[in-house]
C-alpha positions in Angstrom: -2.1 26.7 3.3 -4.5 23.7 3.5 -5.8 23.3 7.0 -6.6 19.6 6.7 -3.7 17.1 6.7 -3.0 15.8 3.2 -2.3 12.2 2.4 -1.2 10.6 -0.8 -2.6 7.1 -1.4 -1.4 5.1 -4.4 -3.7 2.7 -6.1 -6.7 4.5 -4.5 -9.3 3.8 -7.1 -10.4 0.3 -6.0 -10.2 -2.4 -3.3 -7.8 -1.7 -0.4 -6.8 1.6 -1.8 -10.3 2.9 -2.1 -11.1 1.7 1.5 -8.0 3.6 2.8 -9.0 6.7 0.9 -12.5 6.6 2.4 -11.2 6.0 6.0 -8.7 8.9 5.7 -11.3 11.3 4.3 -13.6 10.3 7.2 -10.7 10.9 9.6 -10.3 14.5 8.4 -7.7 14.2 5.7 -7.6 15.6 2.2 -6.5 12.6 0.0 -4.8 12.6 -3.3 -5.2 9.2 -5.1 -2.4 8.3 -7.6 -3.7 5.5 -9.7 -4.3 4.4 -13.3 -8.0 5.0 -12.8 -10.1 7.6 -11.0 -12.0 6.4 -7.9 -15.6 5.4 -8.5 -16.7 7.7 -5.6 -16.4 11.4 -5.1 -15.9 13.7 -2.2 -14.7 17.3 -1.8 -11.7 16.1 0.1 -10.8 13.4 -2.5 -8.5 14.4 -5.3 -7.4 12.1 -8.1 -4.4 12.0 -10.5 -4.2 9.3 -13.1 -0.6 8.0 -13.5 1.1 4.7 -14.4 3.3 4.1 -11.4 5.4 1.6 -13.4 6.6 4.6 -15.5 9.4 6.2 -13.4 9.3 9.5 -15.3 5.5 9.9 -15.1 5.6 9.0 -11.4 8.3 11.5 -10.6 6.4 14.2 -12.4 3.1 13.4 -10.7 4.8 13.3 -7.2 6.6 16.6 -7.7 3.3 18.2 -8.8 1.5 17.0 -5.7 4.3 18.0 -3.4 4.3 21.5 -4.9 0.5 21.9 -4.5 -0.1 20.2 -1.1 1.7 20.0 2.3 1.8 16.2 2.2 1.8 14.7 5.8 1.1 11.1 5.0 2.0 8.7 2.2 0.3 5.3 1.8 1.9 3.3 -0.9 -0.7 0.7 -1.7 -0.6 0.2 -5.5 0.3 -3.3 -6.5 0.2 -6.0 -9.1 0.8 -9.8 -9.0 2.2 -11.1 -12.4 1.8 -14.7 -11.3 3.8 -17.5 -12.7 5.9 -20.5 -11.8 9.7 -20.1 -11.8 10.2 -21.3 -15.5 7.6 -18.7 -16.6 9.0 -15.7 -14.8 9.7 -12.8 -17.2 12.3 -10.1 -16.8 9.8 -7.5 -17.9 7.5 -8.5 -14.9 10.4 -8.2 -12.5 11.3 -4.8 -13.8 7.7 -3.5 -13.7 6.9 -4.7 -10.2 10.3 -3.5 -8.9 9.3 -0.1 -10.2 5.7 -0.3 -9.0 6.4 -1.6 -5.5 9.8 -0.1 -4.7 10.7 2.5 -7.3 7.4 4.4 -7.1 7.7 4.6 -3.3 11.2 6.0 -3.5 10.2 8.7 -6.1 7.2 9.8 -4.1 9.1 10.0 -0.9 11.9 11.9 -2.5 9.3 14.5 -3.7 7.5 15.0 -0.4 10.4 14.5 2.0 11.7 18.1 2.1 8.3 19.3 3.2 8.0 16.6 5.8 11.4 17.5 7.2 10.6 21.2 7.2 7.4 20.5 9.2 9.2 17.9 11.3 6.3 15.4 10.7 5.4 12.6 8.4 3.7 9.2 8.3 4.7 6.7 5.8 2.8 3.4 5.4 3.8 0.8 2.8 1.4 -2.0 1.9 3.3 -5.2 1.5 1.7 -8.7 1.6 1.5 -11.9 3.5 3.0 -13.4 0.3 6.3 -11.8 1.3 6.7 -14.9 3.4 6.5 -17.0 0.2 3.7 -18.3 -2.0 3.6 -20.5 -5.0 3.6 -18.6 -8.4 4.6 -15.4 -6.7 8.3 -15.1 -7.4 8.3 -11.5 -8.5 5.4 -10.3 -6.3 6.8 -11.9 -3.2 10.3 -10.7 -3.8 9.3 -7.0 -4.3 6.8 -7.1 -1.5 9.5 -8.5 0.8 11.8 -5.7 -0.4 9.3 -3.1 0.8 9.8 -4.4 4.4 13.5 -3.9 4.3 13.1 -0.5 2.7 10.7 0.6 5.3 13.0 -0.5 8.2 15.8 1.4 6.6 13.7 4.6 6.2 12.5 4.3 9.7 16.1 4.5 10.9 17.0 7.4 8.6 13.9 9.5 9.2 13.1 9.0 12.9 14.8 12.2 14.1 12.8 14.2 11.6 9.5 13.2 13.2 8.7 10.8 10.4 7.5 7.3 11.1 7.6 4.4 8.6 5.7 1.2 9.0 4.4 -1.7 6.9 1.0 -3.4 6.7 1.0 -6.8 5.1 -2.5 -8.0 4.2 -3.9 -11.2 2.8 -6.0 -12.8 1.6 -8.5 -9.9 1.1 -11.6 -11.0 -0.7 -13.1 -7.7 -1.9 -10.2 -6.8 -4.3 -9.8 -7.2 -8.0 -6.4 -8.9 -7.4 -8.1 -11.7 -5.3 -11.0 -12.1 -7.7 -8.6 -12.7 -10.6 -7.5 -15.8 -8.8 -10.6 -17.0 -6.7 -14.1 -16.7 -8.1 -16.7 -15.2 -5.8 -18.9 -17.7 -3.8 -16.9 -20.7 -5.2 -15.9 -23.9 -3.5 -12.3 -22.7 -3.7 -13.2 -19.5 -1.8 -14.9 -21.5 0.9 -12.0 -23.9 1.2 -9.5 -21.1 1.5 -11.5 -19.4 4.2 -11.4 -22.6 6.2 -7.6 -22.6 6.2 -7.5 -19.1 7.8 -7.2 -19.4 11.6 -10.0 -16.8 12.2 -12.3 -18.7 9.8 -12.9 -16.0 7.3 -11.3 -14.0 4.5 -10.3 -10.4 5.0 -12.0 -7.3 3.8 -10.4 -4.1 2.5 -11.6 -2.2 5.5 -9.6 -4.5 7.8 -6.5 -3.2 6.2 -7.7 0.4 6.1 -8.1 0.4 9.9 -4.6 -0.8 10.4 -3.3 1.9 8.1 -5.1 4.6 10.1 -3.4 3.4 13.2 0.1 3.9 11.7 -1.0 7.3 10.2 -2.3 8.7 13.5 -0.2 11.7 14.6 -0.5 10.4 18.2 1.5 7.2 17.3 4.9 8.8 17.1 6.6 6.0 19.1 5.8 3.3 16.5 8.2 3.1 13.6 9.9 0.4 11.6 7.2 -2.1 12.3 5.4 -4.8 10.3 1.8 -5.6 10.9 0.2 -8.6 9.3 -3.6 -8.2 8.6 -4.2 -11.7 7.6 -6.4 -13.5 10.0 -3.5 -15.5 11.3 -2.3 -16.7 7.9 1.2 -15.5 8.6 1.6 -18.1 11.4 -0.1 -20.9 9.5 -0.1 -22.0 5.9 -2.5 -21.7 3.0 -2.4 -22.1 -0.8 -4.3 -20.1 -3.4 
């Protein structure tokens, strides 16, 4: 039996996912990254499995394999994609893919690890939503599925509380050191500087800001916190900004 607590982190190869993996390894976890790519860094406690989480069958197979091999104590579902477009441009394929990625993959992973968590009477589940769940231009599919994660987490929190399993949500944004952000905003651009000025704290976020919030929810000591949503957004959730 593995003596270190084991965490699954989806989308752990870059950006926020990579920062979460690093923080969890530093905190004493073994981490299994489920992502399309392998992380760019290595550690004895970091394990990687390449999988397309928009593929339900591949996701279920990967999750079952990890659950069989490891006593998973924590799941951080971070993997995400945007598929930006104004309403007339929204494609059904994008809706289906992001529904599977943001919602379906989380369900399949939890279904695989849940029996073990219940047997051990312990689990920590953290879903990574987005400030865009409150609404953002060109984000019909992204905002809808990220908002869906919040309702799903609250439901799971109620269902799993008596099994010693907490379920919480972290909603970041905007986080500058991610591929998703850089696809929209060029580094060191006037647009980046202008966006930073609209954030109440006066700066853009960093992936490590989000990782620290995740570690709070993942802490075994925080058993009295479940069904909660934490915005890590510099105050953007109580103001307004436009990408």
